[in-house]
C-alpha positions in Angstrom: 75.8 -0.5 -66.8 76.2 2.8 -68.6 79.6 1.7 -70.0 78.0 -1.5 -71.3 75.1 0.4 -73.0 77.6 2.8 -74.5 79.7 -0.1 -75.8 76.7 -1.7 -77.4 75.7 1.6 -79.0 79.2 2.1 -80.4 79.4 -1.4 -81.8 76.0 -1.1 -83.4 77.0 2.2 -85.1 80.4 0.8 -86.2 78.6 -2.2 -87.7 76.3 0.1 -89.6 79.1 2.3 -90.8 81.1 -0.7 -91.9 78.1 -1.9 -93.9 77.5 1.4 -95.7 78.1 1.0 -99.5 81.0 3.0 -101.0 80.3 6.1 -103.1 81.6 4.1 -106.1 78.9 1.4 -105.6 76.2 4.0 -105.1 77.3 6.0 -108.2 77.5 2.9 -110.3 74.0 1.8 -109.4 72.5 5.3 -109.9 73.9 5.5 -113.5 73.6 2.2 -114.0 77.0 1.4 -115.4 80.4 0.8 -114.0 81.9 4.2 -113.0 85.1 2.8 -111.4 87.6 0.2 -112.5 87.2 -1.4 -109.0 83.4 -1.8 -109.4 81.7 -4.2 -111.7 78.0 -3.7 -112.7 75.8 -6.3 -114.3 72.4 -5.3 -115.6 69.6 -7.7 -114.6 67.4 -8.4 -117.5 63.9 -8.9 -116.3 61.8 -11.0 -118.6 59.2 -12.1 -116.1 57.9 -10.8 -112.8 55.9 -13.0 -110.4 52.9 -11.2 -108.9 50.9 -12.6 -105.9 47.8 -10.8 -104.8 46.1 -11.4 -101.5 42.7 -9.6 -101.9 41.7 -10.4 -98.4 44.7 -8.7 -96.9 45.0 -6.1 -99.6 48.6 -7.1 -100.2 50.5 -7.4 -103.5 53.9 -8.9 -103.9 55.9 -8.4 -107.1 59.2 -10.3 -107.4 61.8 -11.4 -109.9 64.2 -14.2 -109.8 67.9 -13.5 -110.3 69.9 -16.7 -110.0 69.2 -18.1 -106.5 67.9 -14.7 -105.3 64.2 -13.6 -105.2 64.0 -9.8 -105.2 61.0 -7.5 -105.3 58.5 -5.3 -103.5 55.4 -5.8 -101.3 52.6 -3.2 -101.1 49.6 -3.1 -98.8 46.7 -0.8 -99.7 45.1 -0.3 -96.2 46.8 0.7 -94.0 49.2 2.0 -96.7 52.6 0.1 -96.4 55.4 -0.7 -98.8 58.7 -2.5 -98.5 61.3 -4.7 -100.3 61.6 -8.4 -100.5 64.9 -10.3 -100.5 64.9 -14.1 -100.4 61.7 -14.2 -98.4 62.6 -11.4 -95.9 60.3 -8.5 -96.1 61.8 -5.1 -95.1 59.4 -2.2 -94.5 60.4 1.3 -95.5 60.9 2.3 -91.8 63.7 -0.4 -91.5 65.7 0.8 -94.5 68.8 2.8 -93.9 68.6 6.2 -95.6 72.1 7.2 -97.0 71.3 10.9 -97.6 68.9 11.7 -94.7 67.2 14.3 -96.9 64.6 12.1 -98.5 62.9 9.2 -96.7 62.6 5.9 -98.5 59.6 5.7 -100.9 57.6 3.3 -103.0 58.5 2.7 -106.6 57.1 0.7 -109.6 59.3 -2.4 -110.0 58.3 -2.8 -113.6 59.9 0.6 -114.5 63.0 0.3 -112.3 66.4 -0.6 -113.7 67.7 -3.6 -111.8 71.3 -4.6 -111.5 74.0 -6.3 -109.5 77.2 -4.6 -108.4 80.5 -6.0 -106.9 83.4 -4.2 -105.3 85.9 -6.5 -103.6 84.0 -8.9 -101.4 80.9 -6.7 -101.3 77.9 -7.5 -103.5 74.6 -5.7 -103.8 71.4 -5.9 -105.8 70.3 -2.4 -106.8 67.1 -0.9 -108.2 67.1 2.6 -109.5 64.0 4.5 -110.6 62.7 7.9 -111.6 59.6 8.3 -109.4 56.9 6.9 -111.6 57.7 9.0 -114.6 58.5 12.4 -113.0 62.1 11.8 -114.0 61.3 11.3 -117.7 61.1 15.0 -118.5 61.4 18.5 -117.0 63.4 19.5 -114.0 63.3 16.1 -112.4 64.8 14.3 -115.5 68.1 13.5 -113.7 66.7 12.8 -110.2 66.7 9.1 -109.3 65.8 7.0 -106.3 68.0 4.0 -105.4 67.7 0.9 -103.3 70.7 -1.2 -102.5 70.3 -4.7 -100.9 73.5 -6.1 -99.6 74.1 -9.7 -100.7 77.4 -10.2 -99.1 78.8 -10.0 -96.4 75.8 -8.7 -94.5 73.0 -10.4 -96.4 69.8 -8.3 -96.5 71.0 -4.9 -95.2 69.0 -2.4 -97.3 69.9 1.2 -98.1 68.1 4.1 -99.9 69.0 7.4 -101.3 68.0 10.0 -104.0 70.5 11.8 -106.2 70.7 14.0 -109.2 72.8 12.2 -111.8 73.3 15.1 -114.3 76.2 14.3 -116.5 78.3 17.2 -117.7 79.1 17.1 -121.4 82.6 17.6 -122.6 
């Protein structure tokens, strides 16, 4: 029985490790521009968001449509809860895989985020990068960004989060 449990644990960890986005994908989404010849970034121009408010439940959903994909956030006021939406699947912050382990996933303003799609080989992600509701616009936090990556292929819906300082050195 112990061997079976250990095998299940190892296969779960291997699946998660295999699903982890490459550093080139993460860097491309944080900047948001292609940073490697093997990674292709496409900016998602957002002209319209769809907002649904459920006053009775205290819940708000804000989504955008990108081709066949519906992407966005949901927010509940009481009890306070936040998560991402991908094609009808709601993922709470507690279920999102933190890539850097230093900073837990956090809420963000979808209207101020930079949305994009990134491809590397057979992997495809939707990414949203943001600067923490304006803290990144000036001062010491100017280069600190949060990032969500939602895997489109091959493991549809796996969601990742991290923060990073994207300071670019000048030549």
